[in-house]
Every structure is written in structure tokens, then in C-alpha cells.
N, C-alpha and C positions, 0 to 999 in steps of 0.2 A: 543149396546149389553146390555143385561140384566144380572143381577147378583141375585142369590138366597141368601138371607141373613138369613132366618130363616125357619125351617121346624119343624112341630110338628107331630110325628108319633105315632100311636097306634100299638104296637108290641106285638106279642105272642112269648115268649122265654122260653127255658128250664131253670131249676134252675141253671145249669152250662153252660156257665160262670155266675158267680154272677153279681149283678148289677154294682159293682165297676169295675170289669174287662170288662164288656160289654161296659159301658160308656167310660172307658179309651181307649179301642180299637177304638171306633168311634172318640174320640178326637184326637187320633194319626194319623188320616187320613190327617190332615192339622194342622200346628202350630197355626192357628188362630181360630180353632173350639172350641166352648164352648158347653158342653153337660150337660143336666140336665135330670135325669131319675127318674121317680116316679112309684112305684108299685101300681097298682089299684086293682089287684085281683090275688089270688094265689090258686092253687090246688095242688094235689099230685105230678104232673110232670111238670107243667108249671106256668109261671107268665105272666099276662097281664101288660105291662108297657107303660107309656107315655114317649117318648123321645123328648126332645126339643133340637134341634141342631141349633146353631147360628154361623155365620162366614161371612167373606167378600164375598165369592163366593163358596157356597156349591155345591159339585159335587154329585148330587143325585144318579147317577148310581153307583159310588164307595161306597156310604153309603149303598145302597140297596144290593149290592153284598156282602159287609162285613157282614151285618145282616144275610143274607142267609148262609154264611160260618160259622157263629156262631150257626147255627141250629135254627134260629128264622125266623119269617115271619111278614111282614108288613100287618096289617089288614086294615089300612086306613091312608091317609094323612089328618090330621085334620086341619092344618093351614099352610099357606105358605106366606112368605113375599119376594117379588121380587122387585128389584129396576131397573128402566129403565135407559138407558144411557142419559147423558145430552149432548145437542148439544150447541155449542157456535157460 
């Protein structure tokens, strides 16, 4: 079984929720999630942000669904780190 340990997303989000609330909501999906958010561009109504999400086993479907619920959209998946299972 593989596990997704890191995902870097390019996201377009409205100004609300703000970056702190947006990152906090994502981090609350799992107790081991670590989220880093950087604003790369801003206009009158939206912000382009880079979201770096790290954890033991990231549930991408849950992350994607929450991003949509917050009124944002994923432009691209810029980086992924997946670990394969070890066999003994």
C-alpha cells in the first residue's frame, strides 16, 4: 500500500476565508497534517496561493473537497511525494 506524504497545490481562493483560516481548516482534517500557505498573487477578489500539505497519509479527496467547500479551486498539483510499502 502506498501513502501520500506531501502535496504541493496551486490554489485560487477568495479573500475569505483568510490564509490563516484556510490553512487551519486543512490542517484540522488530520492531527498529523502540517500546512504551509504562501500567497503568490492577489487581485481585487481572489488570491493565488501555494499550499504545501505534509502528513503520514494525506487523503487527497478530502483535501480537494474541503478546498471546494471554502470556495477555492485547485489549479494544479505541482509536487507529490508518495511512499511505497515495504515488504519483509
